[in-house]
N, C-alpha and C positions, 0 to 999 in steps of 0.2 A: 832640461835636465839636472838636478842637484848634484852638484860634484860629489863623487865618492859613492853616490847610489847605485847599487847594483841591481840590474835589472833581471828578472826570472824569464826564463822561455817557457811560452803556454806549451801544455804536454799535447801531443800531436795523437790523433786517435789512431786505432790500429786499422790497416785497410785490410777488408775482405778479400781473400785471394780467389777469383771466380773459378769455378769448377771446369774442367777440362770436358771436351767431346766425350771422350770415353764414359766418365763419371755419369754425367746427364745420361748417355743411353743405358748405362747400368742402372741407375734409378729408376728410370721410365721401365724398363724391363722388370725390374723387382715390384715396381707397383701394379703392374699388370697382372703378375702373379699373385701379388695380394688382391685383387678384384677377384680372379678366379677362385682363390681359397674360401673369400666370403659368399662367393657365389654355392659355393658347395657346402658351407656351414661351418668353416674353420676360421672362426672369428679371433682366436687367441692370439695367433700371428701377427694378425693385422692390428689387434690392442698393441703389443708390443713394440711392433714397428713404429708405431706411431708416438709412443712415449719414450723412443730411444732420443737423446739428447744428441746433438753434432757437435762434434769438435770442431772450434773456428781455428783456421790456420792463420795463426797471429806469429809470425817468423819475426820473435823479438830477439831470438840468438843471433839474428843477423845484423843488428844495430851495433857495430863495433865501433871503439873511440879510434880503431887506427885509420878509419876512411877518412877522408878529406872532404870537408864542408866548406861551403862558401862561409859561412858565418864565422870561421875558425882562423882568427888574425894573428900578427906577429906579437901582439901586447899581451902582458899576464892578465890585464883586467876581464879580457875577453876569455883566455883561457879560464878563470875562475868561475865566469858566468856559464860558462858552457858545462863546467864539472858539475856546478848547482843544478842546471839543469837536468843532467844525468842521472844524478843523485834524486831528485825530484820523481822521476820518471820511472827508475827502479823501484820506488817507494810506493806508486801506486797500486791501489788494490783493485784484482780484476772480479767484477760483477757478472756472475752467470745466472742464466733465465732459471726459473723452478723448473724441476723435470716434469709437471704435470703438462706443462705450454707445449702446444703441438708446434713442433719445429722442422724445417726440413731436414730429411735425414740422410747423414752420408753413410752408404755399405760399401765394406771391404769383403774382401775373400772368408775371412775370419769370421766377422761378424755374420755373415751368412751360413758358414758351415756350424757355429755356435747355434745358430736359430736352427737349424736343420737336425741337430743332435737334440735341442733341448723339447721340439715339438714334434718326435718320431711317432707318437699314436695319431697325433692327428693326419701327418703326411700320410700313414699305411689307410687312413681313411679316404684319403684322397685318391689314393692308387686302386682301392676297390672300385673305385668310380671311372677308372680310366685316366686320371690326371696325377700327376706328380709335380712337388717344387721343382722348376727350373733353375738350377745353380748356372750362374754366368760365367763366361769364359772370354777374355777377349776377342778368340774366334767366333763365339757364339753370339756377343754383342754385336761386332761386324755384320754379321748374317741378318742379325734381326734389323739391325739398321736399314740395311739393304731391302730387306722385307717391307718394312714400313716405308721406305722410300719409294718401292714399287707398288705399294697399297694406294698410297695418297697418288701416285702417278695414274691410278685405274680412275679417278674422281674427276670429272669434268670438271672446270671452273665454273659453269653454270648450273652446278648442281644437279646433272645428271650421272650415274653412275656407271661405268662401263663392263664390260663382260667380267664377272667374277672365275675366278680359276680356282679358289680353295685354298688360299695363301695363308688363312689362319688355320687351317688345318695341317698345312706342312710346319708351320711354325711350333705349334704345339707337338708335332712327331718329334721333331728336331730336340724340343726342349726333352722329351722322355727318352730319346734315343732310341725309340721304335715306337712305330704306328699304333694308332689307339684301339685297344682290344674291344673286340664286341661280342657281347654273351647275351644269348635271346634263350629264354627259356622254352623248354618243350611246349607246343600249344600255344604260344604268344606270336605278334606279329611284328613287335618291336623289343629293344632292349630297355629295359626297367631304369636303368640310370640316364638322367635327363641329358646329361652331356652326351652318351653315346648315342642315344635317340636322335638327338638335335642334328650333331655332326653326319650320323648316316643318311638321316633325311635331306639335308642340305648336298651332301656330295654326291648322292645318287640323283637330286633334281638337277646338279650342275651336269652330271655326266648323260643323263637323259637328254636333256637341251641341246647338248654341243653335238652327242655322237651317234646318237639313237634315232633309227628312221621313224615316222609315224605312221603308222598303218590304220585301217578303216575302222578294226575291229578287235579286242582281245583274243579274238578266236584265231585270228590270224597269227598273234605271236605264239600260242600254243601249236598251230601246225607248225610253223618254224623255228623250233628249238634253238637253233642257232644264235638267233637275237637274245633271248634270255639267257642262255649260258656265255654270250659275251659281255651282256650287263652286269651278269655276278661276277664274273672275271675281273672287270674294271673296277667294280665297287669294292672287290676283295682287295685289290691292289693298293688302296689307300689306306686300310685298316688291318688288324690282325683278327683274322677269322677263318675259320673250319667251313671251306667249301663244302666239304661233302655232309655236314649236316643238315638235316630236312628242316629244320626250325631257321636256319641261315637261309637257306634256298627259298623257303617258303616267305621268307620277309622280303628278300631283294624282290622275286616277283610281285608281291602286292605293290610294294615301291612302283616296279614298272607298270603295273597295272592301273594304279592311280594316278600317277605321272603323265601315263600317255593319253590319258582323256582329259586332264587337263590341259596338257600342251597343244592337243587336236582341239579344243573351244579356244586357246588362244590365238592359234593359226586362223582357224575359221573367223573370228573376232576380226583380227587384222586384214587379212586378205581375201576375204570373202563377203563378210556382213556388210549390206550398203554399197555394194559396189557393181554396177552395171554388168550384165553378164558379157558384152563385149568387151570388156576391160579387166576380166579375171584373168590372172595369170596363167598362162599355159604351161610354164616351164617353174621346177622348184624353188621358190623362195629361201630354203634351207640347204647347204651345201652337203648335208648328211640324208636327204632325201632325193632317189631319183625322180625323174620326169614322169615315170609311168606311176611312181606312189603316188606324187602330187595329184597326176589327172584322176587317180581313182579316188582320192577323196573329194576332188571339185565336183565329179559323177554321183559320188554319195550324197553332197550337199546340196547339190541341185534336184535331186528327187523330190516327188512330192510327198511320198510316204515319210520320207526323212524329216522334211519339213513338219508334216503334220505331228510326228512323232516327238520333234522338239518342242512344237507349240505345247501338246501336252504334259510335257515334262517341265516345262517352265511354270504352267500352271500347277502341277504336283508342288514343286518347290515352296510356292506361296503357302501352302496348305502347311509346312511345317513348324511345329509348335513347340517343341522341345530343341532349344538352340543351347549348344554347349558353350561352357564359360572359362574354358581352361587355355583360351589364346591359340597359339601355334604348336603348344605342348600336346603331347599324344594322350590318348586315356590311361595308356600303360604305365607311362613315365609319372604320370600325375596320380596315378593310383599308389606307386612305390614312393612317393613324397606324400602322399596322404598317411601311409601306413608308417611313414619313418619320424616325420612331425607330428601328428596330431593324434594318431591311434599309435601310441608307442609300446603299450602291453597286451593292446586287444586287438584281435582281427576285426578290420571292418566289414559291416556287412552288405550287401550289395545297394539296399536303401542308401548307407550312409555315403558310398561310392556315388550313388545317383544324385544326391543332394549336393556333393561338393562339385561335381562337374557341371552342374546347370546353376550354380551360385555366383551372381554375379558382384564385383568388388563395391559397385557403388549402388545400386538399386535392388540387390538381393535374388529374390525367385521372381520371377513372372506369374501371373495368373495361373496359366496352364500349366506349370511345373509345379506350383503349390497344390493346385487340385489334383495332381498325379501322385505327389506325394502323401496328402490324405488319404486318397483311394489305396494307397500300398500299405499306409499304417491302417485303415479300417478291414482290409484283407487280413492283415498280421492279427488285428483283435477280433476276429470273428470266433464265435464259441465252437470247440470240439466236439463232435459227437461220437459215442463210445465206439472203440476199434479202429478211428480214424486217426491219424498223425496232423499234428498242426502243420501249416504251410510254411516253407522257407521263406527266408528273404528276396533269394533269388526265384522262389515260383511268384512271388509277390509282383516284383519287379517285371519279370517274364508277361504276366498276365495285364499288367497295366499298359506297359509301353507296346507290347504286340507286336516287338520286332525282334527277329532272331538274330540282328546283328549286333546289337549294343553289347550285351554280355560277353559276347565274344570279342569285339573290338576292345571293350573295358579288361582284359584278360581274365575275366570270371568264369568264362566256359571256356573250354579247350578248343583251338581251331585246327589242331590236326588230325590228321586221318589215323593216325598210329596212338590210338588212345588205348587207354589201361583197363585191364580185365573187369575191373569194380564199373568203370564209365561203360562200357561196353555191355554188360549185364545190366545196368540201369535203362541202357536205350533199348535192349531187348522186351525188358519189360515194360516200357513204356509202350514199344510196338504192338507188344501183345495186349496192354489194355486197351489201345486203340482200335487193334483188331477186333477183340470182342465187343467193343462199342458199336464197332461197324456192323458186326453181326448182328447184333440184338436189333441195331436200327433197321438192317436188312429185314429181319424174321417180322419187325412190326409192318414195315410197308409190305411186305409180303401178305401178311394178316389182312391188312387193309384192302390191297388188291384183290384177295379171294372174297371177301366180304361185298366189294363192288362187283365182281365178276357173279355172285349169287344173287345179289339186289339185281343187276342187269339181266338176268337169267330169267328172274321172277317177273319182271315188268316185261320181258320179252314175250312170258307164256301167257301173261295176262293180255296183253296187246294182241297176242295173236287169237287167243279167245274171245277178246270182243271184235276182232275184225271177221271171226268166223260166225259167230253171232250177228253182226250187221249183212254178212252176205246171206243168212239164213231168212234173216227180215225181210231184206231186200227181194229174194225170189218169193217169199209169200206175198209181198207187196205185187210184184209181177203178173202172179198167178190171179190174185183177185181182180188187177187191171183188166187182166185177159176175159176172164170170167164176164165182168160188168160188159165190155166190149162186145162180147159176144150175145150177150142177153139182150144188149141194145138193137143189135142188127136183127135179131130173130122178133122184136117187135117191129120194128120198119118194115119188114117184108110182108107180113099179112094186110097191111093195109094199102101197101102198092099192088 
């Protein structure tokens, strides 16, 4: 180095301070809430959170000249060098990333509170669906971290998931500070909100698999109403619902009815099918069933009539032509989404719902579904005669599908017994029309029967007359034969 030449120190890059465990858990919690909001259609909050720039924690104020460094020596030359380096460091310009670039966002309580105040309309929309934004506190973050660890503990390293206990529902309930409300309209079997319908079905299935006995037939559940009442009470304990409401009772009973049938099939598939008779279990494989209940199931499965019935049902399932394409979402929740997203200003018809329920994302309509749609549209386009009303879309669907359960399951027709006066009057009118048609058919059958009786009577009279004539002719023939015989005998006697 040349004498008298001063060396300048290289500027040191600011080191990023790593996030604490609390900040990481908080960010993960808010990201999960953001995903929940995106599923429910609230996309504004997600965009704002993604474009919020993070403040890098560079503690430049901590760099003080009073701290001792190894490079600081006793000479005046070294002091001048350090002074020049610090002056150069202070003159460095800080370059920030553009605001449009997605960076990891650091969330604070103030930011979360501002976002909650800014997007209150969207949050009200989320609350109507049974969810709200989950504002974190240190205690809640600690609970969420423990829940996340417990959920990860339920997953086997080999890829097998252990028994589910509804931890996701508990986490959402703690975030809402209350249980998820369940609202079921009169005449419908499921909630309209997709989140409510999904959580109700999943929690009902968990309770059924882990706490309810599996009997031979749904009639046995009707006889022992304590089982249904117990099931409704256990489901209601996980949600906010009115157990005295008939719609709630009917929905829970329908969940139990479908779930016990599926659970009975799973038990048969696992413990009975393909197993020799001498190796079938004689004790209950599940703890919530008694040995007598299990033996009753085994006896039913071993019955020859039951086996024949199962074979027929298996063949009938192969004849199903109209397969639903809504995934695990029920028809009522899918209809709610269709009305909200696709048909915003117009009420969809039954044909529109049928198309949406049976349209695949990849292949669209199958041949059988397309034929059914063409038949429905053909019925709707038929000319109307004078004095008759045109057929509605509901009548066209019911005429083509020929299933009384599709419109009821889709929520188009009422499924409850306590229907309105208009529905009762329409049902009475339909019954009267059917009765008149049956009377007319019976009258025609009676007329045909009378005609057949008259024809049979005339034919019987003719037949009797023919028989009498044959008798007379036969008697005349016998008389002639007798005369001939007597004449022949008279001729033979004189010769002798």
